[in-house]
C-alpha positions as CSV (number, residue, x, y, z in Angstrom):
1,M,-134.9,8.3,7.4
2,D,-133.1,5.5,5.7
3,A,-131.9,2.6,7.7
4,V,-128.3,2.7,8.9
5,R,-125.8,0.1,7.7
6,Q,-122.6,-0.6,9.4
7,I,-119.7,-0.4,6.9
8,R,-116.1,-1.3,7.8
9,F,-113.5,1.2,6.6
10,K,-109.9,-0.1,6.2
11,I,-107.7,2.9,5.9
12,H,-104.0,3.2,5.1
13,R,-102.1,4.9,7.9
14,Y,-98.6,6.3,7.8
15,N,-97.0,9.0,9.9
16,P,-93.3,9.7,9.1
17,E,-93.0,11.7,12.3
18,N,-93.4,8.8,14.7
19,G,-91.4,6.3,12.6
20,A,-94.1,3.7,12.6
21,A,-94.4,1.4,9.6
22,P,-97.3,1.9,7.2
23,H,-100.4,-0.2,8.3
24,M,-104.1,-0.4,7.9
25,D,-106.6,0.8,10.6
26,E,-110.2,-0.4,10.7
27,F,-113.2,1.7,11.7
28,V,-116.9,0.9,11.7
29,V,-119.0,3.7,10.2
30,P,-122.8,4.1,10.2
31,V,-123.8,4.7,6.6
32,R,-127.0,6.0,5.2
33,R,-128.1,6.2,1.6
34,G,-126.3,8.9,-0.4
35,M,-123.2,9.0,1.8
36,T,-120.0,9.3,-0.1
37,V,-116.6,7.8,0.8
38,L,-115.5,11.3,1.8
39,D,-118.5,11.6,4.1
40,G,-117.3,8.4,5.8
41,L,-113.8,9.7,6.2
42,L,-115.1,13.0,7.7
43,Y,-117.2,10.9,10.1
44,I,-114.1,9.0,11.2
45,R,-112.1,12.2,11.6
46,D,-114.8,13.9,13.6
47,N,-116.0,11.1,15.8
48,L,-113.4,8.2,15.9
49,D,-109.9,9.4,15.1
50,S,-109.0,13.1,14.8
51,T,-105.5,12.3,13.6
52,L,-106.6,10.9,10.2
53,A,-105.0,12.9,7.4
54,A,-107.0,13.2,4.2
55,R,-107.1,16.0,1.6
56,S,-110.5,17.5,0.4
57,S,-112.0,20.8,-0.5
58,C,-115.0,21.4,-2.7
59,R,-117.0,18.1,-2.1
60,M,-118.4,18.5,-5.7
61,A,-115.8,16.7,-7.9
62,I,-114.4,20.0,-9.1
63,C,-111.2,20.6,-7.2
64,G,-109.7,17.1,-7.5
65,S,-108.3,17.2,-4.0
66,C,-109.8,14.0,-2.6
67,A,-108.2,11.5,-5.1
68,M,-107.7,8.2,-3.4
69,L,-107.4,4.5,-4.2
70,I,-110.8,3.1,-3.2
71,N,-111.3,-0.6,-3.3
72,N,-108.2,-0.8,-5.6
73,F,-109.5,1.7,-8.1
74,P,-108.4,5.4,-8.3
75,Q,-111.4,7.6,-7.7
76,L,-112.5,10.9,-6.1
77,A,-113.8,10.2,-2.6
78,C,-116.5,12.9,-2.8
79,H,-117.7,11.5,-6.1
80,T,-118.0,7.9,-5.0
81,Q,-121.1,6.9,-3.1
82,I,-120.5,4.1,-0.6
83,E,-123.7,2.3,-1.7
84,E,-122.5,2.1,-5.3
85,L,-119.4,0.1,-4.2
86,K,-121.7,-2.8,-3.3
87,A,-119.4,-4.0,-0.5
88,D,-119.4,-4.3,3.2
89,T,-115.8,-3.2,3.4
90,V,-114.3,0.0,2.0
91,E,-110.5,-0.1,1.6
92,I,-108.9,3.3,1.1
93,K,-105.3,3.9,0.2
94,P,-103.3,6.9,-1.1
95,V,-103.2,7.0,-4.9
96,P,-100.1,5.2,-6.3
97,N,-97.2,6.7,-8.2
98,F,-96.9,9.6,-5.7
99,D,-94.8,9.9,-2.6
100,I,-96.9,9.7,0.6
101,I,-96.9,12.7,3.0
102,K,-99.2,11.2,5.7
103,D,-102.0,8.7,5.7
104,L,-104.0,9.4,2.5
105,V,-102.2,12.6,1.6
106,V,-99.7,12.4,-1.3
107,D,-97.2,14.9,-2.7
108,L,-98.7,16.2,-6.0
109,S,-95.6,18.3,-6.9
110,P,-94.6,16.1,-9.8
111,L,-98.0,16.5,-11.3
112,F,-97.9,20.3,-11.3
113,E,-94.2,20.4,-12.4
114,K,-94.9,18.2,-15.4
115,H,-98.0,20.2,-16.2
116,T,-96.0,23.4,-16.2
117,T,-93.3,22.1,-18.6
118,T,-95.9,21.9,-21.4
119,R,-96.5,25.6,-21.2
120,P,-100.3,25.3,-20.4
121,Y,-101.3,28.7,-21.6
122,L,-102.0,30.6,-24.8
123,I,-98.9,31.7,-26.7
124,R,-99.3,34.3,-29.4
125,P,-97.1,36.4,-31.6
126,D,-98.8,39.6,-30.5
127,V,-97.1,39.8,-27.1
128,D,-98.4,43.3,-26.4
129,E,-102.0,42.2,-26.8
130,M,-101.4,39.2,-24.5
131,E,-99.9,41.4,-21.8
132,N,-102.3,44.3,-22.2
133,P,-105.5,42.8,-23.8
134,T,-107.9,45.2,-25.5
135,A,-110.5,42.6,-26.6
136,E,-111.3,38.9,-26.7
137,F,-109.7,36.5,-29.2
138,L,-112.2,35.3,-31.8
139,Q,-113.2,31.7,-31.9
140,T,-116.0,29.8,-33.6
141,P,-118.1,27.1,-31.9
142,E,-116.4,24.5,-34.1
143,E,-113.0,25.7,-33.1
144,L,-114.0,25.5,-29.4
145,E,-115.4,22.0,-29.9
146,A,-112.0,20.8,-31.2
147,Y,-110.4,21.0,-27.7
148,L,-113.2,21.6,-25.3
149,Q,-113.3,18.0,-24.0
150,F,-109.6,18.2,-23.0
151,S,-110.1,21.4,-21.1
152,Y,-112.2,19.7,-18.4
153,C,-109.1,18.5,-16.6
154,I,-109.2,19.3,-12.8
155,K,-105.6,18.1,-12.1
156,C,-106.7,15.4,-9.6
157,G,-103.8,13.1,-10.6
158,L,-106.0,10.0,-11.0
159,C,-104.8,9.5,-14.5
160,L,-101.2,9.4,-13.3
161,A,-102.1,7.0,-10.5
162,A,-103.6,4.6,-13.0
163,C,-100.9,4.9,-15.7
164,P,-98.6,1.8,-15.8
165,T,-95.9,3.9,-17.6
166,V,-95.8,6.5,-14.8
167,A,-95.4,3.6,-12.4
168,T,-92.2,2.5,-14.1
169,D,-90.7,5.7,-15.5
170,R,-90.8,8.8,-13.3
171,A,-89.4,10.9,-16.2
172,F,-92.5,10.2,-18.3
173,P,-94.7,13.4,-18.4
174,G,-97.8,11.4,-17.8
175,P,-101.3,11.5,-19.4
176,Q,-102.3,14.8,-17.7
177,A,-99.5,16.9,-19.0
178,L,-99.6,15.3,-22.5
179,A,-103.4,15.8,-22.7
180,Q,-103.0,19.5,-21.8
181,C,-100.2,19.9,-24.3
182,Y,-102.6,18.8,-27.0
183,R,-105.4,20.9,-25.6
184,Y,-103.4,24.1,-26.0
185,C,-101.8,23.1,-29.3
186,R,-105.3,22.5,-30.7
187,D,-106.7,25.8,-29.5
188,S,-107.3,28.0,-32.5
189,R,-106.2,31.1,-30.5
190,D,-102.8,29.6,-29.8
191,D,-99.5,29.7,-31.8
192,G,-97.2,27.9,-29.4
193,A,-97.1,24.3,-30.8
194,K,-93.6,24.9,-32.1
195,E,-92.5,25.6,-28.5
196,R,-94.5,22.9,-26.8
197,L,-94.0,19.9,-29.0
198,P,-90.2,19.6,-28.5
199,T,-90.8,19.2,-24.7
200,V,-92.8,16.0,-25.3
201,D,-91.3,14.8,-28.6
202,R,-88.6,12.5,-27.0
203,D,-88.1,8.8,-26.2
204,R,-89.4,9.2,-22.6
205,G,-92.1,11.7,-23.8
206,M,-95.3,11.0,-25.6
207,W,-93.8,8.1,-27.5
208,R,-93.5,6.1,-24.2
209,C,-97.3,5.9,-24.0
210,H,-98.4,2.4,-24.9
211,L,-102.2,3.2,-25.0
212,A,-103.2,1.1,-22.0
213,G,-106.2,3.4,-21.6
214,A,-106.2,3.2,-17.8
215,C,-105.9,6.9,-17.6
216,S,-109.1,7.5,-19.5
217,E,-110.9,4.8,-17.4
218,A,-109.9,6.6,-14.2
219,C,-110.7,10.1,-15.3
220,P,-113.7,11.4,-13.4
221,K,-114.4,14.2,-15.9
222,G,-114.4,12.3,-19.2
223,V,-111.3,14.1,-20.5
224,D,-110.0,10.9,-22.2
225,P,-106.3,11.7,-22.0
226,A,-105.4,8.5,-23.9
227,L,-107.2,9.9,-26.9
228,A,-105.5,13.3,-26.5
229,I,-102.1,11.6,-26.5
230,Q,-102.8,9.8,-29.7
231,L,-104.0,13.0,-31.3
232,L,-100.8,14.7,-30.1
233,K,-98.7,12.0,-31.8
234,R,-100.7,12.5,-35.0
235,L,-100.2,16.3,-34.8
236,R,-96.5,15.9,-34.3
237,V,-96.1,13.6,-37.3
238,S,-98.2,15.7,-39.6
239,R,-96.2,18.8,-38.7
240,A,-92.9,16.9,-39.3
241,L,-94.1,15.8,-42.7
242,G,-95.4,19.2,-43.6
243,L,-98.9,18.0,-44.0
244,G,-101.9,20.3,-43.5
245,R,-102.2,24.0,-44.0
246,K,-100.3,26.1,-41.5
247,R,-102.8,28.2,-39.6
248,R,-102.5,31.6,-38.0
249,P,-103.9,32.1,-34.5
250,T,-107.4,33.7,-34.6
251,P,-107.4,37.5,-34.5
252,V,-108.5,39.9,-31.8
253,A,-112.1,40.9,-32.0
254,S,-112.7,44.4,-33.5
255,P,-114.1,47.1,-31.3
256,P,-117.9,47.5,-31.7
257,T,-118.9,50.1,-34.3
258,T,-121.9,51.3,-32.4
259,S,-122.5,51.5,-28.7
260,Q,-125.6,50.2,-27.0
261,P,-127.3,52.5,-24.5
262,K,-127.2,51.2,-21.0
263,L,-130.6,50.4,-19.6
264,P,-131.5,52.2,-16.4
265,V,-131.2,50.0,-13.3
266,P,-134.4,50.0,-11.1
267,E,-133.9,51.0,-7.6
268,F,-135.6,47.7,-6.4
269,T,-136.1,44.5,-8.5
270,V,-138.8,43.2,-6.1
271,E,-141.3,45.0,-4.0
272,V,-139.9,45.7,-0.6
273,S,-142.3,45.5,2.4
274,A,-141.9,47.9,5.3
275,S,-140.7,46.4,8.5
276,P,-143.1,46.5,11.6
277,A,-141.1,49.4,13.1
278,E,-141.3,51.4,9.8
279,K,-145.1,50.7,9.6
280,Q,-145.6,51.9,13.1
281,E,-143.5,55.1,12.4
282,Q,-145.6,55.7,9.2
283,E,-148.9,55.3,11.1
284,G,-147.7,57.4,14.0
C-alpha cells in the first residue's frame, strides 16, 4: 500500500440559510496515490464534516457535475488527481461567473438557458420524418469529422467559468452555447443555420468574443470552443456574402432492398454446469 500523505484542503463555505459570510474551512486529508480531488471531498464529507455541499455524479469526467475552481484553475474534481497538483495545500472554490447556491454548488441555470437559445438539435425541412422517423439520416465519415470534435461537450460550465467576457457581460451567450451553435450548423444532416445564426449574430453575441482562449484551455474534453466561435464567425460572414454553395441536408437512408435472414440464437452461449443439487437429483 502506498504511503499516506497529509494534504491540507482549504474549502470555500457558504450557507445562505444561516446568514454567515462566505469563508474558507481547512481540513487535513490522508491522501494515497491515485486519489482525486473528488475523493478528498468525499472523505471530508464522510468523515470530517457531513454538511459540506458539493455536486458530483459519474466520477468519470462524463457528466460534468463536479466542476470547481481548484488551486485557481477551473477543473473537474473527479478528473484531477491530488498528486498531479504538486502542492501540499488544495484550495477549492466554486467556479466563478455563476451564482453560488451553497459551498461549492453553483446555479447552472444560465448555462442551460443560453444553450437552449441556440436550438441545439437537428432542424430539417422534412418535419414529418423528424417527428416520425422511418430511417437514419445519411452522413459520410468526412461529414461527421467536420463537427465531431465540438460534439464532445459535457456541459460542465468550465469554459464559462474561465471566460473573461462572461465575467463582465452576463448577456454574452458564452463559449459553450456558441460552440454548440456551430456544431449543429456544421452538421450535414441539419438545415437550421438560418434560424440559429440570428440568435448569436449581434453585438453581445459571437462578436463579443475576443479570442482569449481561456475556454479552450479549461475544457476537459478538448472541444476547443474558441476555435468553434471563430469558425462560426467565418460561417456567418460567408453566408452574408453569398460565398460557397448552398447545401441541402443529407437525405434519409433508403430502405434495404433485400432482407437478411436472422441467425438462430443458441439457447446457451456458454456451457452451463449443473448445480450440486441438480447433480444429486440426476444421480438419484
